[in-house]
N, C-alpha and C positions, 0 to 999 in steps of 0.2 A: 405385616406380611402382605396384605392386599396392596398397600401402597408400594411396596417393593416390586411386586409383580407388575404393577402398572408402569413404574418408572425405571425398571431395571436397565433397559437399553439406554436410556438417557444418562443414567448414573455411570454405566460402563464407558460411554463415549465422553462424558465429562472428565473421567479419569484419564482416558486416552488423550484428550485435548490438553490436560495438564502436563502429561508426559511430552507431548509435541512442543508445548511452550518451553518446558525445561530443556529439551533437546536443542531447540532452536537457539536458545540463549547460551548454550555451552561455549561458543567461541568468545562471546562478550565476557562471560564470567571468568573464563581462562585469562583473558587480557587484563581484567581488573585484579586478578589474584596476585600479580607481581609487577613491580615497576619495571623490571627488566623485559617483560613481554611486550610484543608490538602493540601499537595503538589499536583500539577497537574501531577507530575511524581510519581505515587504511584503504587506499585506492584513489583513482583519479576522480571519479564522480563524487564519492563521499567527501574527498578533501575540498573540492570546489564548492559543494553545498556549505561546508563548514567555513570556508574562507569568507563568504558573505557575512556570516555571523560574527566571526572574530574581527574582521575589518571594520564593520559598522559599530561594534561595541567599543573596541579599543581605540581605533583611529578616526572614527567618524568619516571615513572616506571609502573609496572603492578601488584603491591601489593595492593589489594583492601581492606585490613583489615581496614585501617583508613577511607576509604569511607563508609564502612558498619557501623562503629561506629559513624561517623559524620552525616550520611544522615537522613533526615526526610521522606524518601520515603519507608521505610520498617517498619512494626510493630515489636515490641520487640521479639516475638517468632521466626520470620523469621531471624532477626539479629543474634540471638543466634545460630540458626541452621546453618546459613552461616559461622559463626565464629568458631563453635566448632564441627559441625557434618558433614559438607561437606568434603569428602576425598580430601586431598591436592594433588597438582600436583607434578611431579618429582622435581620441583624447590621449593617445600614446600610453595606453594602459593595457595590462594583461587582460584578455577577454575572459568572461565567465558566462558560458552559454546557459547555465542552469538557472531556474527561477529562484526567487528569494523566499518563497513560502516556507520552506524548511527552516530557514533562519528566523523568520517571523514567529513561527510556532515555538521554537526552542529558546528564543531570547530570554524569557523570564527565568527559565531553568538555568541557563548559562550564567546569568547575572548572580543567581544564588550560589552557583558553583564558584564564581569568582570571589564572592564574599567569604565563602568557606576556605578557599585557597589562601586568601589574604590573612584570615584568622590563624590558619595553621602555620603560615610563614611567620607570623608575629609570635607564635608560641615556640618557634625554633624548629619546627618540623620542616624537613627538606622537601619542598614541593614546588612545582612550576606555578608562577603567578602571571604568566604572559599570555594566557588564553588557550594554551595547549597543555596536554597532560591528563592523567587519569582522573584527577579531581573534577575537572570540567566535564569529562566524558561520563563520569558516574551520574552527574546531575542531568546531563542531556539525555542519557539513557533512561533515567527515571521519568523524565518527561515523555519520552517516546512510549514507554510501557504504559504510562497513564493514559495517553491518547489511544493506545491500542485497546485497552480495556473499555474506554469510553465508546469506541466505535463498536465493540462487541455488544455493549449494553444497548446502544441505539439500534443496532441490528435486531436485537431481541425485541425491543419495543415496537419496531416496525412490523416484525413478524406477528406480534401479539394482536395487531389490528385485524388480522385475518385468520389467525390460527390459534389453537389452544396452547396452554402453557407447555405441555409435554412435547407437542410437535415442534413448537418454536424453539425450545431449548435444545431438543435433540438435533434438529436441522442445523442449528448454529454450531454444535459440537462436531457433527459429522463433517461439515464443510471445513471447519478449522483443522481437523485431523487429516482430511483427504485433499485439501487444497494447498496452494503454495504461499498464501498470504502470511501464515504464521511465521514463516522464515524471515519475512521482512518486517513483521511487527515486533518480534522479540530477538532477532538475530542481526540482520543487516539494517539496523535502525537508522543509519546515516544516509539511507536512500529515501526517496520521496514517496514510495508506494504505501507505506503505513498511513501517512498523513493524507494522501490522495483518497484512500478508502474512507478515512474518517470524514473528509469533506463531502464525498459522494453520499454517504449514509446521512450526514447531517442535512444536506440539501434536500434529500427526499423526505426526511423526517419533518423538516420545517415547512416544506411545500404542502404536505398533507395537513399540518397544523394550520397553515394559512387557508387551506380549502375548507376546514371545519369552522374556523373562527376568523374570517377575512378582515374584520375591522380592527383586530387586536394588533396594536403597533409593535409590540415586542416580537410577535411572530415574524413580521416583515423585516424587522431589524436583524433577527437571527438568520433569516433566509438570505438577506443581502450579505451578511457577514460570511456565511457558509459558502455562498456562490463566489464571492470575491476571493476567499482563501483557496477555493478549488482552482480558480483561474491562475493564481500566482504560485501554485504549488506544482501543477503539472499542466502545461498549456493545452495539450490535446484532450484533456479530460473534459473540456467544454462540451464534447459530444453527449455527455450524460445529461445535459440540461434540457433536452427536448420536452420531457414530461413536466418538470418544474415550470418551464416557460409557458407551457400550455395552461397549467393551473392558474398562473398569474394572469395570463391574457384573458381567460374565461371570467375570472373574478372581476377584472377591471371592466371588461365589456358589458357584463351583466350588472355592473354597479353595486356589487356585493361588498365592496370595500371603499374606504374613504381616500381622498387625495393625500391626506396627512400620512396615513400608514404606508402608502406606496412611496411617497416622497422620502420618508425616513429610511425605508429599505433601500431605495435607489442611492441615496446619499452615502450610506454605509458601504454598499457595493462599490461605488465609484471611488470612495476614499481608500478602500483596500487595494483596488486595482491600481490606483495612483501610486502606491508604493513601488510597484514594479516599473511603472513608467518613469518615475523619478530616478530609480536605480539605473535604468537603461540610459537615460539622458546623461547622468553623471559618468557612466562608464563608456558608453558608445558615442555620445554626442548627439543622439537622436531620441525622440520620445517613443517611437515605434521601431523595433528592431527584429529582424530574423536572426537570432543569436546563434543558430546552428549552421554557421557558414561552412560550406563544403560538404554538408550532409543534406539529404532531402528525401522526397517521396517519389515512388514510381506509380503515379496515379493510374496510369493506363494498364499496368500489368501487376496488380497486387498478388503477392504470394499467399493467397488465402489458404489453400490446402496445407502448405508448409507451416504457416503460422499456427494452424490448429493440430496437424497430425504428423508433423515431422519429428524425428528423434532429436533434432536440434532445437530443444526448448518448445516444441509444439504444445499448445495449451492442453488439448485433450490427450495427446500421447503421454505426457508426463502426469497429468492429473485427470483421469477419466470421469471423476465426479462432475466435471463441467458439462460433459455430454448428457449424463443422466439428469443433472439439474436443469439443463436447457429443455429437455423433454417435459419435465415437470412444470417449468415456467410457462411453456406454451399451453399446457393443460390448465394451469391456474388462470391465465389471462383469458382463455376461452370461457371458462366458468364464470369469470367476473362480468363478461359481456359489457365491458366499458370501452368505448372507442379510444379513449386516451391511453388505454393499456397498450395499444399498438405502438405508441411512442416509446415504450420501454424496449420493445423489439427493435424499433428503429435505432435506438441508442446502441443496443448490442451489435446490430449490423454495422453501424457507423464505426464502432470501436474495432471490429474485425477488419473493416476496410482500411482504416487509418493505420492500424498496427501492421497489417499485411503489406501495405504500400510503402512503409518505411524501408529504406534501402538495406538496413541491417535488421530484417524482420525477426531475427532470433534474439536481438537486444543484448548482444555481447555476453559477458559472464552473467548467467541468469539461472535462478532456480525455477524451472518451469516457465510458463508464459507470464512473466512478472508485469508486463504492460497491460494485462487484463484485470488489474486489481479491483476496479469498480464492478466488474461483472460478477464478482464473488457475492455481492448483495443479491442479485437476481437469482443466482444459483441456490442461495439459501431459501428463497421463496419456492423454487421448484422442488427442492428436497422436502420442505415442510408440507407441500401439497401432496407429494407422493406418500409421505408417511400417514397423512390423514386419510387419503383415499384407500390405502391398504389396511388401515386399522379396523379390525373386526370383519373384514371381507371374507376371510377364510384363513384357517391356521396356516396352510401351506403358503399362500401368497404373502401373508403378513410376516411369517418367520423367514420365508425365502428372501424377501427384500432386505430384511435386517441382517441376515447372514451374509448377503452380498455386500452390504455396507461394512460389516465386520471384516470380511476378507479384503475388501478394498482398503480398509484402515490399516491392516497389517502390512500390506504392500506399500502404502503411502508412507507409513512410518519407517519402513526399510529404506525407501528412496530418500527420505529426509535424513536419516542417520548416515547413509553412505556419502551424502553430499556434505553434511556437516563435518564428518570425519574423512574428508577426501584425501588427507595425507596418508590415511591407512587403507582406504578402499581403492585408491587410484582413479576415482571418478573425477573428471574435470568439468567445471561449469562453463568452460569456454569451448567445448567440443560437443558434437552430437553424441548422445548416449542411447543405445537401443535397450529394449526390455531385457534382452539376453545379457547385455553388459550390466544392467542393474542387478539382475538375478545373481550373477557371479560375484558382484561386489557385496551384495547382501549376505551371501554365504560366507564371504571372507570376514565381514564385520561381526555377524551373529554367531557363526560356527567356527570361525578361526581357520577356515580352510577354503581352498578353491575347488572348482568342480572336478579337477583332476586329482585332488588330494584324497 
């Protein structure tokens, strides 16, 4: 009973997190339930991430024309546009502006899926064996879910370096329930956000490992691998590297590590980045390419307020936990009194600037501020700090904060559900949605009636 009193809040939020995961995965599970249902990898961005994978595995080339013709992940008009209207590259190929990191991560799972598809076909089961179809998607999704749980585990391990078990676990579950990342970890798995978050968490985990044991070669190899994968998964995520770079620089300048360890890490980093360079060379004819032709940044007039507080996918507007977590993060860094901690704030500021400067700062069809996936890690630290600072301070303060988290969780789960069930709620991820719109949609989904009913 004493144990339950101590951990009740964490247990409740663990159950809520499980529900959020189950809810986020509903569209994927629905897609897998019948061969007649649409592909779980459906849409322009998701298709082109997957085209890298299919083309490299099946054709060993970067000509995506046959992928576009064969796929069931693009509607007819988009197929025709991709085949006949997209300007060709210098190598006369269909361009693919997206990085190859998603394909690299999922290649092993995809190959296993191909083996299973071939085996089922040999047994007389009617399945696709051309790289598309539900069998491949099931295994790719299994990989994505595995990476999602790995990133959650690494987040917990990072939190445990500074906080107790209860605060670390509770903060992780609170941010899972009240944030947007769960939607991309267990629902929209064919986007890069889940893997970007894994890379960010991994980079910070191994940079701290290097700081503690700088001569250990394996730490440097893993740091190089994590950094390389981050850079080829989401280009602009490089702004998260201020702190890890400072750790490496200090260790090298102080002579705390050997040349061998640094060399191994650097070789692995360059080897991973080289995969993207080779892909660009084969597709575009150049080693270095700005692949987002026709799209760009408004560096002189970033839409900072809109990116954070606008109903059109504003980070804080859709998920207020980021504001509260930001306050906690600031308090945590002040308490640490470590100058390098300021580099974390610099990374956050850089992410805000880059995302706000992007010409489509709302990032298209989006569940919240999806381009802030790496900031989720820092918010976890902020929430854990707030939980520990209010623990035992006073019954009113402690319970008040936890009740606030509980109310925010109910609201966040409502927002998640009406977005997952948008066919029923009428909520569109391609338009601004106000809090009033959300409230009306939540009443429709939860109570089966509108405000006028």
